[in-house]
N, C-alpha and C positions, 0 to 999 in steps of 0.2 A: 899330342892331338893335332897340332898344326901339320906335322909331317903326314899323319894319317889322312887328314883332309886333303892334302896335296895329292896323295896317292889315289884317293877316291875320285878327285877331279880328273886325274890322268885316266882312270878307268873309264869314265863316262865321256872322254874326249872333249872336255870342256874347252880346251884350247883349240879345238878344231870345229868351229861352227858350221863348216861347209856340209857336214853330214846331216844336221837337222834342217838346214836351209833347203837341201834337196827334197826333204819331206814336206817342208812348210809351203813352198810356193805353189805346188799343184793343189794342196789342200785349201789354201786361201783362194786360189783361182776358182775352185769348185764352190766355195762359200759365196763368192761374189756372183757367180753364174746362177746358183740356186736362189739367191736373194734378189737377183736383178739389180745389184748394186751393193752398197755397204750393208753388211749383215748385222750390224749392231755390236756394241762393245762387249756384251756378254759372250756371244759366240766367238768373236775374234779372240778374246782372252782365253776361252776354253780350248780352242783348237791350237792356238799358238803355244800355250803352256803345255798342253797335252802332247803336242808333237815333240817338244824338247824333252819332256819326261819319258815318253815311250822310246825315243831314240836312245836316251841314256840307259834305260832299262835293257834295251836290246844289246847295247855294247857290253853290259855286264854278262848277259847270257852267252853272247857270242864268244867272249874271251874265255869263259869257263869251258864251253864246248870245244874250242880250238886250242886250248892251252898246250896240248901235246904236239900239235902241228906247228903252232906259232914259234916255238923255240928253234925251229929249223928254217925260219924265214927271216931274212935280214931285216925287213921293215918292221916286223912284229915281235922280234925276240925279246925286246925290253919292256913289253907291256907288263903292268903290275902283277896280274895273275900268273902270267907265263914265267916271270922270274921269281915268283914266290913272295913278293912284297905284300900282296893282298891274298888272303886265303880264298879257296873256293867257297867256303861257307859265307865269308864276309861279302863276296861279290854277289852271291845268290840272294842274300838278305837285302843288300842295297838295291839290287834289281827289283825284288819283290816290293819293297817300300816305294820305289819310284813308280812302278806299275799301279800300285794301289792308289797313289796320289793322282795319277792320271785317270783312274777309274772314278775317283771321287769327283773329278771335274765332269766326267761324262754323266754322272748321276744328276747333274744340274740341268741336263737337256731334256730329252724325251724318251719314251719307251723304245721307239724304233732305233735311235742312236745307241742306246744301251744294248739292245739285242745284237746289233752289228758289231759292237765293240768286242764281243766274245769271238766272233769269226776273225776279226783283225788280230786279236791276241793269239789265236791258234796258228795263224799263218806265220806270225812273228816268232813263235816258239819252234816251229818246224824248220824255218830257214837255216839256222846254223848247222843242222844235221843233213840238209839236202846236199851239201857240198861233198858228202861221202858217196852219194848214190845217184845223183842226177847229173847228167852231162852238161846241162845248162842251168845251174843253180841261180844264175842271174834272172831267169824267168820267175823263179819262186820269190826272189827278192823284189822283183818288179810288182808282184801282187801285194806283197807286204808293204812296200813303200808307196803304193797307190791307194791303199784302203782308206786313207783320209778323204778321198773323193766321194765314195758312196756314203760315208759317215756324215760328211758335210751336207749332202743333199737330205739325208735322213733328219739331221738336226733342224734344217730350215723348213722342209716340206713334209716331214713325218712319213716319207716314202723314198724309195730309190728308183727314179725313172730310168728309161733306157739310155738317156743322154749321159747319166752318171757312169754307166757301164762302158759306154763308148769312149768317154774321156779316160776311164781307167785303162782300157785297152791301149789307147794311144800312149798314155803315160808309162805303161809297162815297157814299151819299146824304147822310151827315153832312158829308163833305168837299165835296160839291157845295154844300151849304147855306153852310158858313162861307167857302168860297173864292169863292162868288158875292158874299157880303158884302164880301170883300176886293176883288173886281173892281169893285164899285160905287164904291169909292173912286177908282179910276183911269179910270172910264168915259169922261169927257170927253177925256182925253189919249189913251186907246186908240182912240177913234173917229178922232182926227186922224191917228194913225200907221198905222191899218189893222190893229191887233191884234184877234184874235178872242177873245172872252170870253163866258161865260154871261150876264153882266150886259147885254151888248149884244144877244146873241141873244134873250134873254127879253123885252127891252124893258120895257113897262109891267107885265108880269106877273112881274117879278123878285122882288118882295117875296112874292107869293103862292107862287112856286116855291120860295123859300127855306123858307117855313113848311111847305109840303107835303113838302119833302125832310127837314126835321127830324122830321116826323110819321112818314114812312116808315121812317127810321132807327130811331127809338125803338120803333115798332111791331114791326119785324122782330126787334130784339134782345130785346124783351120776350117775344115769342112763341117765339123760338128757345131761350130759356133758362128757360122756364116750369118745367122739371124741376130747376132749381138747388136746392142744399141747403136754403136758407131762402127760398122764393119771396116771402114777404111782405116781407122786408127788401129784396130786390132790386127789387120793384115800387114800394116807397117811393122808392128811389133813382131809378127811371125817372120817377116822378111829379115829383120835384124837378128832374130834368133837363128835363122838359117845361115846368116853370115857368120855367126859365132860357131855354129856346127862345122862349117867349112874350115874355119880356123883350127878347130880341134883336129879335123882330119889332116891338116897340114902338120900339126904338131906330132901326131902319132905315126906318120907315114913311115918313119924309119924304125919304129918300135923300140926306141930308146927309153929306158926306165924313167928318167927325170922328165922327159917330155910327155910321156903317157900319164904320169902322175900329175903333171901340171894341167893337162887337158881335163883330167877327172876333176881336179879342184876348181876349175873355172866353170863347171857346169851349173853351179848355183846361180850364176849371172844369166845364163840362158833361161833358167826357170823363172827368175825375177823378171826378165824381159817379157815373157809371155803373160805373167801375172799383171805387170804394169800396163800392158796393152788392154787387158780385160778391165782392170780397175779404171783406167783413164777413159775407156769407151763408155762405161756407165756414168762416170762423173760428168763428162761433157754432155751426155744426153740429158742429164738432170739439171743443167744450168739454164 
């Protein structure tokens, strides 16, 4: 049982929290913006736990969908489903249980959030298969990883205003930026097995596209939230995030695997910086 639990934790990437942190920071940012400050412990708990559960469920589905491809990629060849340590049936059952637990949390919110959760689930299910047919699957992932934003607004305001969709659009470009860095790690293996990724599609323009995506993301979020409680505090956070993006560009400039993977893993700090600027802006305004 201990060994099986260890395999399940491997399957959901429990030892790699960067994945769910990339989902969490924009979701919490949206919660704070929708609430004009602290959203309350109930919604904070629902969205934090829900993010962790759905990211874990997504890992289960992704590993089942990619098991035949992953065995040919150095970075993923030893994943539990790929090497046969966890069966496809076990992985799908675990993923379903985690998704149902997340849905149970959503049921404690309101009708609007429940309705939008089905759309979020549909995008999450589609993404693992987009890599076979879409030349930029990172854009599909961007929608999936940004859906916490409209759901957060729905939970607070029982509606999804235009601001939520604008923030989702901006966040989509951030996802394209960091997932292209991730795809650059596996580019050689993906070319051999016929997988479609933005790193392959963009070719020699990959680094430029990553930097442009960071700039679009931060520009949209800076402009969309100019009326935030303390704009000076928020713009300082945006500037710090931009500095981090430039550092990532320096890391990936030579397209070396380890440096690209390092840049990807550092992105959750960029997301935290933006969230911290939002939270601090409202906190200082309320003092």
